[in-house]
A tleap script that builds the chain and sets N, CA, C and O, in Angstrom:
source leaprc.protein.ff14SB
mol = sequence {
  NMET LEU THR LYS ARG GLN LYS ALA ASN ALA
  LEU LYS LYS GLY GLN ARG HIE GLU GLU ASP
  THR GLY SER PRO GLU ALA GLN VAL ALA VAL
  LEU SER LYS ARG ILE ASP GLU LEU SER ALA
  HIE LEU LYS LYS ASN GLN LYS ASP ASN HIE
  SER ARG ARG GLY LEU LEU GLN MET VAL ALA
  ASN ARG ARG LYS HIE LEU LYS TYR LEU GLU
  GLY LYS ASP THR LYS ALA TYR ASN LYS LEU
  VAL LYS ALA LEU GLY LEU LYS CLYS
}
set mol.1.N position { 10.282 5.550 -12.388 }
set mol.1.CA position { 11.028 4.640 -13.238 }
set mol.1.C position { 11.789 3.665 -12.351 }
set mol.1.O position { 12.380 4.050 -11.342 }
set mol.2.N position { 11.766 2.418 -12.739 }
set mol.2.CA position { 12.424 1.377 -11.962 }
set mol.2.C position { 13.906 1.280 -12.310 }
set mol.2.O position { 14.298 1.393 -13.471 }
set mol.3.N position { 14.711 1.071 -11.287 }
set mol.3.CA position { 16.123 0.809 -11.525 }
set mol.3.C position { 16.277 -0.669 -11.897 }
set mol.3.O position { 15.338 -1.452 -11.758 }
set mol.4.N position { 17.445 -1.033 -12.361 }
set mol.4.CA position { 17.696 -2.425 -12.741 }
set mol.4.C position { 17.533 -3.359 -11.542 }
set mol.4.O position { 17.016 -4.469 -11.672 }
set mol.5.N position { 17.974 -2.901 -10.388 }
set mol.5.CA position { 17.880 -3.720 -9.185 }
set mol.5.C position { 16.422 -3.919 -8.770 }
set mol.5.O position { 16.029 -5.024 -8.397 }
set mol.6.N position { 15.615 -2.845 -8.834 }
set mol.6.CA position { 14.197 -2.952 -8.479 }
set mol.6.C position { 13.468 -3.885 -9.437 }
set mol.6.O position { 12.629 -4.683 -9.018 }
set mol.7.N position { 13.788 -3.785 -10.716 }
set mol.7.CA position { 13.153 -4.640 -11.705 }
set mol.7.C position { 13.548 -6.102 -11.486 }
set mol.7.O position { 12.711 -6.998 -11.601 }
set mol.8.N position { 14.816 -6.339 -11.172 }
set mol.8.CA position { 15.272 -7.707 -10.923 }
set mol.8.C position { 14.583 -8.295 -9.699 }
set mol.8.O position { 14.211 -9.468 -9.699 }
set mol.9.N position { 14.411 -7.494 -8.663 }
set mol.9.CA position { 13.721 -7.969 -7.461 }
set mol.9.C position { 12.257 -8.272 -7.751 }
set mol.9.O position { 11.712 -9.245 -7.231 }
set mol.10.N position { 11.620 -7.456 -8.568 }
set mol.10.CA position { 10.226 -7.696 -8.930 }
set mol.10.C position { 10.106 -8.949 -9.783 }
set mol.10.O position { 9.158 -9.719 -9.628 }
set mol.11.N position { 11.054 -9.157 -10.673 }
set mol.11.CA position { 11.030 -10.344 -11.531 }
set mol.11.C position { 11.153 -11.629 -10.729 }
set mol.11.O position { 10.558 -12.645 -11.088 }
set mol.12.N position { 11.926 -11.592 -9.642 }
set mol.12.CA position { 12.127 -12.794 -8.831 }
set mol.12.C position { 10.813 -13.311 -8.256 }
set mol.12.O position { 10.664 -14.512 -8.032 }
set mol.13.N position { 9.865 -12.416 -8.018 }
set mol.13.CA position { 8.579 -12.831 -7.450 }
set mol.13.C position { 7.726 -13.604 -8.446 }
set mol.13.O position { 6.885 -14.408 -8.042 }
set mol.14.N position { 7.930 -13.371 -9.750 }
set mol.14.CA position { 7.040 -13.970 -10.722 }
set mol.14.C position { 7.672 -14.898 -11.731 }
set mol.14.O position { 6.974 -15.455 -12.578 }
set mol.15.N position { 8.980 -15.077 -11.659 }
set mol.15.CA position { 9.654 -15.884 -12.668 }
set mol.15.C position { 9.333 -17.360 -12.538 }
set mol.15.O position { 9.176 -17.881 -11.434 }
set mol.16.N position { 9.236 -18.032 -13.688 }
set mol.16.CA position { 9.077 -19.492 -13.711 }
set mol.16.C position { 10.436 -20.167 -13.544 }
set mol.16.O position { 10.548 -21.205 -12.892 }
set mol.17.N position { 11.461 -19.569 -14.137 }
set mol.17.CA position { 12.833 -20.052 -14.010 }
set mol.17.C position { 13.746 -18.850 -14.016 }
set mol.17.O position { 13.280 -17.725 -14.190 }
set mol.18.N position { 15.031 -19.058 -13.832 }
set mol.18.CA position { 15.969 -17.955 -13.625 }
set mol.18.C position { 16.088 -16.982 -14.795 }
set mol.18.O position { 16.286 -15.786 -14.581 }
set mol.19.N position { 15.972 -17.469 -16.014 }
set mol.19.CA position { 16.125 -16.635 -17.201 }
set mol.19.C position { 14.805 -16.028 -17.681 }
set mol.19.O position { 14.794 -15.297 -18.672 }
set mol.20.N position { 13.715 -16.310 -17.010 }
set mol.20.CA position { 12.377 -15.933 -17.460 }
set mol.20.C position { 12.122 -14.438 -17.301 }
set mol.20.O position { 12.251 -13.887 -16.208 }
set mol.21.N position { 11.757 -13.787 -18.409 }
set mol.21.CA position { 11.347 -12.387 -18.362 }
set mol.21.C position { 10.052 -12.150 -19.129 }
set mol.21.O position { 9.477 -11.066 -19.033 }
set mol.22.N position { 9.584 -13.128 -19.881 }
set mol.22.CA position { 8.448 -12.897 -20.759 }
set mol.22.C position { 7.173 -13.598 -20.376 }
set mol.22.O position { 6.141 -13.373 -21.009 }
set mol.23.N position { 7.202 -14.446 -19.355 }
set mol.23.CA position { 5.983 -15.150 -18.970 }
set mol.23.C position { 4.979 -14.157 -18.380 }
set mol.23.O position { 5.371 -13.092 -17.902 }
set mol.24.N position { 3.703 -14.495 -18.410 }
set mol.24.CA position { 2.698 -13.595 -17.829 }
set mol.24.C position { 2.976 -13.287 -16.355 }
set mol.24.O position { 2.751 -12.165 -15.900 }
set mol.25.N position { 3.462 -14.281 -15.614 }
set mol.25.CA position { 3.754 -14.059 -14.199 }
set mol.25.C position { 4.839 -13.004 -14.010 }
set mol.25.O position { 4.713 -12.125 -13.157 }
set mol.26.N position { 5.895 -13.090 -14.799 }
set mol.26.CA position { 6.993 -12.132 -14.702 }
set mol.26.C position { 6.536 -10.740 -15.124 }
set mol.26.O position { 6.884 -9.747 -14.484 }
set mol.27.N position { 5.762 -10.670 -16.193 }
set mol.27.CA position { 5.294 -9.371 -16.663 }
set mol.27.C position { 4.356 -8.713 -15.654 }
set mol.27.O position { 4.421 -7.502 -15.445 }
set mol.28.N position { 3.493 -9.498 -15.032 }
set mol.28.CA position { 2.580 -8.952 -14.023 }
set mol.28.C position { 3.365 -8.446 -12.821 }
set mol.28.O position { 3.024 -7.408 -12.255 }
set mol.29.N position { 4.408 -9.163 -12.425 }
set mol.29.CA position { 5.222 -8.735 -11.284 }
set mol.29.C position { 5.886 -7.387 -11.558 }
set mol.29.O position { 5.882 -6.505 -10.700 }
set mol.30.N position { 6.452 -7.229 -12.748 }
set mol.30.CA position { 7.115 -5.964 -13.092 }
set mol.30.C position { 6.084 -4.847 -13.229 }
set mol.30.O position { 6.310 -3.734 -12.752 }
set mol.31.N position { 4.963 -5.132 -13.872 }
set mol.31.CA position { 3.915 -4.117 -14.008 }
set mol.31.C position { 3.394 -3.677 -12.646 }
set mol.31.O position { 3.128 -2.492 -12.440 }
set mol.32.N position { 3.246 -4.606 -11.721 }
set mol.32.CA position { 2.757 -4.260 -10.386 }
set mol.32.C position { 3.717 -3.313 -9.686 }
set mol.32.O position { 3.288 -2.363 -9.031 }
set mol.33.N position { 5.008 -3.568 -9.819 }
set mol.33.CA position { 6.010 -2.689 -9.214 }
set mol.33.C position { 5.969 -1.303 -9.851 }
set mol.33.O position { 6.046 -0.296 -9.148 }
set mol.34.N position { 5.849 -1.244 -11.179 }
set mol.34.CA position { 5.766 0.041 -11.876 }
set mol.34.C position { 4.501 0.795 -11.479 }
set mol.34.O position { 4.531 2.014 -11.314 }
set mol.35.N position { 3.395 0.077 -11.325 }
set mol.35.CA position { 2.128 0.699 -10.929 }
set mol.35.C position { 2.248 1.290 -9.531 }
set mol.35.O position { 1.762 2.393 -9.281 }
set mol.36.N position { 2.896 0.563 -8.614 }
set mol.36.CA position { 3.094 1.078 -7.258 }
set mol.36.C position { 3.927 2.357 -7.267 }
set mol.36.O position { 3.606 3.322 -6.573 }
set mol.37.N position { 4.996 2.354 -8.057 }
set mol.37.CA position { 5.864 3.535 -8.144 }
set mol.37.C position { 5.106 4.739 -8.712 }
set mol.37.O position { 5.210 5.851 -8.193 }
set mol.38.N position { 4.353 4.505 -9.769 }
set mol.38.CA position { 3.634 5.597 -10.416 }
set mol.38.C position { 2.486 6.096 -9.546 }
set mol.38.O position { 2.161 7.283 -9.573 }
set mol.39.N position { 1.878 5.215 -8.784 }
set mol.39.CA position { 0.804 5.630 -7.871 }
set mol.39.C position { 1.352 6.569 -6.805 }
set mol.39.O position { 0.718 7.565 -6.457 }
set mol.40.N position { 2.527 6.246 -6.293 }
set mol.40.CA position { 3.166 7.117 -5.307 }
set mol.40.C position { 3.486 8.484 -5.922 }
set mol.40.O position { 3.316 9.514 -5.269 }
set mol.41.N position { 3.945 8.493 -7.168 }
set mol.41.CA position { 4.237 9.747 -7.865 }
set mol.41.C position { 2.973 10.594 -8.014 }
set mol.41.O position { 3.000 11.809 -7.818 }
set mol.42.N position { 1.871 9.936 -8.361 }
set mol.42.CA position { 0.635 10.681 -8.605 }
set mol.42.C position { -0.005 11.195 -7.324 }
set mol.42.O position { -0.795 12.137 -7.367 }
set mol.43.N position { 0.320 10.596 -6.190 }
set mol.43.CA position { -0.178 11.127 -4.918 }
set mol.43.C position { 0.464 12.471 -4.621 }
set mol.43.O position { -0.161 13.347 -4.023 }
set mol.44.N position { 1.712 12.632 -5.039 }
set mol.44.CA position { 2.422 13.893 -4.830 }
set mol.44.C position { 2.105 14.909 -5.924 }
set mol.44.O position { 2.057 16.111 -5.661 }
set mol.45.N position { 1.890 14.433 -7.149 }
set mol.45.CA position { 1.677 15.292 -8.315 }
set mol.45.C position { 0.300 15.015 -8.905 }
set mol.45.O position { 0.172 14.312 -9.907 }
set mol.46.N position { -0.714 15.566 -8.282 }
set mol.46.CA position { -2.086 15.228 -8.630 }
set mol.46.C position { -2.514 15.722 -10.004 }
set mol.46.O position { -3.449 15.178 -10.592 }
set mol.47.N position { -1.854 16.728 -10.513 }
set mol.47.CA position { -2.264 17.296 -11.803 }
set mol.47.C position { -1.496 16.718 -12.990 }
set mol.47.O position { -1.633 17.213 -14.108 }
set mol.48.N position { -0.713 15.708 -12.770 }
set mol.48.CA position { 0.082 15.086 -13.827 }
set mol.48.C position { -0.790 14.093 -14.603 }
set mol.48.O position { -0.745 12.887 -14.363 }
set mol.49.N position { -1.570 14.617 -15.522 }
set mol.49.CA position { -2.530 13.787 -16.242 }
set mol.49.C position { -1.872 12.872 -17.271 }
set mol.49.O position { -2.425 11.822 -17.600 }
set mol.50.N position { -0.720 13.244 -17.776 }
set mol.50.CA position { -0.028 12.384 -18.735 }
set mol.50.C position { 0.435 11.094 -18.046 }
set mol.50.O position { 0.320 10.008 -18.614 }
set mol.51.N position { 0.948 11.216 -16.844 }
set mol.51.CA position { 1.361 10.023 -16.106 }
set mol.51.C position { 0.150 9.208 -15.675 }
set mol.51.O position { 0.214 7.980 -15.618 }
set mol.52.N position { -0.941 9.876 -15.375 }
set mol.52.CA position { -2.167 9.172 -14.987 }
set mol.52.C position { -2.666 8.294 -16.137 }
set mol.52.O position { -3.144 7.183 -15.908 }
set mol.53.N position { -2.557 8.788 -17.361 }
set mol.53.CA position { -2.957 8.010 -18.531 }
set mol.53.C position { -2.075 6.773 -18.666 }
set mol.53.O position { -2.567 5.682 -18.953 }
set mol.54.N position { -0.780 6.945 -18.460 }
set mol.54.CA position { 0.132 5.816 -18.507 }
set mol.54.C position { -0.176 4.795 -17.424 }
set mol.54.O position { -0.078 3.591 -17.657 }
set mol.55.N position { -0.550 5.273 -16.236 }
set mol.55.CA position { -0.913 4.378 -15.151 }
set mol.55.C position { -2.133 3.544 -15.521 }
set mol.55.O position { -2.158 2.336 -15.284 }
set mol.56.N position { -3.133 4.181 -16.095 }
set mol.56.CA position { -4.342 3.458 -16.492 }
set mol.56.C position { -4.041 2.411 -17.566 }
set mol.56.O position { -4.639 1.335 -17.567 }
set mol.57.N position { -3.125 2.719 -18.471 }
set mol.57.CA position { -2.737 1.754 -19.493 }
set mol.57.C position { -2.024 0.555 -18.864 }
set mol.57.O position { -2.251 -0.588 -19.263 }
set mol.58.N position { -1.169 0.820 -17.887 }
set mol.58.CA position { -0.461 -0.270 -17.217 }
set mol.58.C position { -1.429 -1.154 -16.432 }
set mol.58.O position { -1.286 -2.376 -16.427 }
set mol.59.N position { -2.408 -0.545 -15.771 }
set mol.59.CA position { -3.391 -1.319 -15.017 }
set mol.59.C position { -4.195 -2.208 -15.969 }
set mol.59.O position { -4.457 -3.371 -15.662 }
set mol.60.N position { -4.585 -1.660 -17.120 }
set mol.60.CA position { -5.331 -2.445 -18.105 }
set mol.60.C position { -4.476 -3.590 -18.648 }
set mol.60.O position { -4.966 -4.703 -18.842 }
set mol.61.N position { -3.209 -3.311 -18.889 }
set mol.61.CA position { -2.295 -4.339 -19.398 }
set mol.61.C position { -2.112 -5.459 -18.375 }
set mol.61.O position { -2.122 -6.639 -18.727 }
set mol.62.N position { -1.946 -5.080 -17.103 }
set mol.62.CA position { -1.809 -6.083 -16.045 }
set mol.62.C position { -3.080 -6.921 -15.927 }
set mol.62.O position { -3.012 -8.133 -15.724 }
set mol.63.N position { -4.226 -6.279 -16.052 }
set mol.63.CA position { -5.495 -6.990 -15.969 }
set mol.63.C position { -5.621 -8.015 -17.100 }
set mol.63.O position { -6.114 -9.124 -16.888 }
set mol.64.N position { -5.170 -7.634 -18.308 }
set mol.64.CA position { -5.203 -8.558 -19.442 }
set mol.64.C position { -4.311 -9.772 -19.191 }
set mol.64.O position { -4.704 -10.908 -19.457 }
set mol.65.N position { -3.107 -9.519 -18.677 }
set mol.65.CA position { -2.191 -10.619 -18.385 }
set mol.65.C position { -2.767 -11.544 -17.313 }
set mol.65.O position { -2.654 -12.766 -17.417 }
set mol.66.N position { -3.380 -10.963 -16.289 }
set mol.66.CA position { -3.958 -11.778 -15.226 }
set mol.66.C position { -5.138 -12.597 -15.731 }
set mol.66.O position { -5.301 -13.756 -15.348 }
set mol.67.N position { -5.951 -12.007 -16.580 }
set mol.67.CA position { -7.101 -12.725 -17.128 }
set mol.67.C position { -6.624 -13.894 -17.996 }
set mol.67.O position { -7.189 -14.986 -17.939 }
set mol.68.N position { -5.591 -13.659 -18.793 }
set mol.68.CA position { -5.019 -14.723 -19.620 }
set mol.68.C position { -4.485 -15.849 -18.736 }
set mol.68.O position { -4.747 -17.026 -18.984 }
set mol.69.N position { -3.744 -15.476 -17.716 }
set mol.69.CA position { -3.143 -16.475 -16.839 }
set mol.69.C position { -4.208 -17.257 -16.082 }
set mol.69.O position { -4.065 -18.463 -15.883 }
set mol.70.N position { -5.258 -16.594 -15.665 }
set mol.70.CA position { -6.337 -17.276 -14.946 }
set mol.70.C position { -6.998 -18.332 -15.829 }
set mol.70.O position { -7.326 -19.419 -15.353 }
set mol.71.N position { -7.194 -18.026 -17.093 }
set mol.71.CA position { -7.792 -18.979 -18.010 }
set mol.71.C position { -6.856 -20.112 -18.388 }
set mol.71.O position { -7.298 -21.233 -18.639 }
set mol.72.N position { -5.569 -19.822 -18.428 }
set mol.72.CA position { -4.576 -20.803 -18.870 }
set mol.72.C position { -4.117 -21.731 -17.738 }
set mol.72.O position { -4.020 -22.944 -17.921 }
set mol.73.N position { -3.836 -21.141 -16.561 }
set mol.73.CA position { -3.286 -21.909 -15.445 }
set mol.73.C position { -3.765 -21.297 -14.128 }
set mol.73.O position { -3.156 -20.359 -13.615 }
set mol.74.N position { -4.842 -21.825 -13.595 }
set mol.74.CA position { -5.471 -21.254 -12.408 }
set mol.74.C position { -4.563 -21.346 -11.182 }
set mol.74.O position { -4.551 -20.435 -10.354 }
set mol.75.N position { -3.803 -22.436 -11.058 }
set mol.75.CA position { -2.908 -22.579 -9.910 }
set mol.75.C position { -1.834 -21.499 -9.910 }
set mol.75.O position { -1.544 -20.907 -8.871 }
set mol.76.N position { -1.249 -21.245 -11.065 }
set mol.76.CA position { -0.217 -20.211 -11.178 }
set mol.76.C position { -0.817 -18.832 -10.910 }
set mol.76.O position { -0.177 -17.979 -10.295 }
set mol.77.N position { -2.041 -18.618 -11.371 }
set mol.77.CA position { -2.733 -17.352 -11.134 }
set mol.77.C position { -2.913 -17.119 -9.634 }
set mol.77.O position { -2.576 -16.051 -9.122 }
set mol.78.N position { -3.444 -18.118 -8.935 }
set mol.78.CA position { -3.681 -17.980 -7.496 }
set mol.78.C position { -2.386 -17.767 -6.729 }
set mol.78.O position { -2.340 -16.976 -5.787 }
set mol.79.N position { -1.339 -18.469 -7.131 }
set mol.79.CA position { -0.034 -18.324 -6.484 }
set mol.79.C position { 0.514 -16.910 -6.685 }
set mol.79.O position { 1.046 -16.304 -5.754 }
set mol.80.N position { 0.380 -16.398 -7.893 }
set mol.80.CA position { 0.890 -15.062 -8.210 }
set mol.80.C position { 0.114 -13.978 -7.473 }
set mol.80.O position { 0.711 -13.049 -6.929 }
set mol.81.N position { -1.197 -14.088 -7.451 }
set mol.81.CA position { -2.026 -13.086 -6.763 }
set mol.81.C position { -1.677 -13.064 -5.280 }
set mol.81.O position { -1.606 -11.997 -4.670 }
set mol.82.N position { -1.461 -14.229 -4.708 }
set mol.82.CA position { -1.093 -14.301 -3.288 }
set mol.82.C position { 0.292 -13.711 -3.044 }
set mol.82.O position { 0.498 -12.976 -2.079 }
set mol.83.N position { 1.239 -14.036 -3.920 }
set mol.83.CA position { 2.615 -13.545 -3.762 }
set mol.83.C position { 2.717 -12.030 -3.903 }
set mol.83.O position { 3.502 -11.388 -3.205 }
set mol.84.N position { 1.923 -11.461 -4.806 }
set mol.84.CA position { 1.999 -10.006 -5.042 }
set mol.84.C position { 1.032 -9.223 -4.173 }
set mol.84.O position { 1.103 -7.995 -4.114 }
set mol.85.N position { 0.132 -9.921 -3.501 }
set mol.85.CA position { -0.823 -9.227 -2.631 }
set mol.85.C position { -1.918 -8.522 -3.411 }
set mol.85.O position { -2.463 -7.517 -2.954 }
set mol.86.N position { -2.243 -9.043 -4.587 }
set mol.86.CA position { -3.312 -8.464 -5.401 }
set mol.86.C position { -4.631 -9.096 -5.000 }
set mol.86.O position { -4.683 -10.265 -4.620 }
set mol.87.N position { -5.686 -8.318 -5.089 }
set mol.87.CA position { -7.014 -8.856 -4.798 }
set mol.87.C position { -7.765 -9.031 -6.092 }
set mol.87.O position { -7.540 -8.303 -7.059 }
set mol.88.N position { -8.636 -9.977 -6.108 }
set mol.88.CA position { -9.419 -10.239 -7.305 }
set mol.88.C position { -10.564 -9.284 -7.436 }
set mol.88.O position { -11.330 -9.366 -8.396 }
savepdb mol mol.pdb
quit
């Protein structure tokens, strides 16, 4: 689970403006941070299948947001993928 500070730091990577929390870029940034945290948890707790299901849902959700952003604004998509270190 992300703390408020971790979430704020993740949001800074994807925000369009200071108050932005709902844009696809901001949502992908927060989802990426949550996915990283949960992946680390699952490396330690391999039999936690309930968390694994949640991880798969988050990955699918992030993929949907990225696909939407790629179709809507390719420049923003490329900038975000580079900033977060995601591969296509």
